[in-house]
N, C-alpha and C positions, 0 to 999 in steps of 0.2 A: 023479034029483033028490037032493041031499045035504042032510043037515040041519044048520042053523046050529048050534054047539055052547054058544050061551047068549047073553044079553043084551048081551054086548059085541060079540059078531058081528053081532047084528042092529043095533047102532048103527053099524058101520063099514059095512055093507051100506046103511043108509039114508043115511048121509051122503054115499057114492060116488053114489048114485041123484040124491040132491039136487043135487050139483055138475054132474052131467051135465045134468039137467033145466035148473038155471039157467041154463047157457051154451048149452044146445043142443048139446053136444060130441058127438063120434064115442064117448067113452067117461068115464067118471068113475071115481076112485079114492078110498080112504081107508086111510091107513095108521096103526095104534095102535103108539105107542113103548113100550118097557118101563116108563115111568112112567106110562101109562096116557092119556097125551095123544095126541089124534087130529088127523089132518091131511088134510082132503079137497081134491081138485083135478080138474080136469077137461083134456081135450085141448087143446094149444094148436097151432095151425097157421096162422101168420102170416108170410108172407115168409119171413125167415131165421130166425125163432123157432118151432122145431117140437120140442115136448116130448109126450110120451105123458102120461095122466094118472097111470100110475104113477112115470114119472120125475119128475113135478113133485112129487107127494106125498112121495115119497122125500127130494126135494132142500130143500123146506120143512121136513121133520123134522130133516133134517141141519142146516140153518142154524139152526134153533132150538135146536140142541145136544143132540138124541136121540142116542145112544151106540148104540142097538141098535131093533130091531122087533119086534113079537111077532105081528101078525097084518096083511094087507091083503084088501081087497075091491076088484076091478076090476071093472067093470060096462058093458056095451056090448053090440054086435051080434056082435062076437067070441066063441067058444064056448072060447077059450085064450088062454094069457098067452104072449106073445112072448119069446125068450131075453135080447133088450136088456132088456126091463123085470126079468126075473129077475136079470140081472146088476146092475142098479143095486139090487136089494134085498139081494144078495149082499155088494156093495161096502159097503154101511151094516151091515147085520145078521147077515153069514156065513150058514151053514147053518141049518136047521131052522126057518125061518119059513114059517107057513102063510099060503097065498093062496087066496082064494076068488074062482073066477070066477063072475059073477053074470048071470043075464040082465036086459034091460030091465026085467021085471016084478020083480024081486028075487028069483028063485028061483036057488038056488045049483047051478050046473052042475057044477062040479069043484072039487075042493080037492087044491092041490099043495103040496108042502114043498120049500123051497130045499135 
């Protein structure tokens, strides 16, 4: 188990958990941009529209004018983050972004840096 680094990390974990629970999705994610704004999303898998929670949260940040990201929490049954999600983060924010991989109960399992 890895400790969250403060209240801002606790907030994005809580928002990711809420997004997942609200939609009963496979994953929930929340990103925090460099202005402190947060964007929470859940996995979408509907016919031709398929986006991971991370991809959707990054897209929401980008479409809202975010120039970069500070941190991301992704929560679900998986205990790792996949390469396509990391690529989406790097496309917007470049290297050095903290990604928290979180279990459904809110426990941080892993911290990855892009």
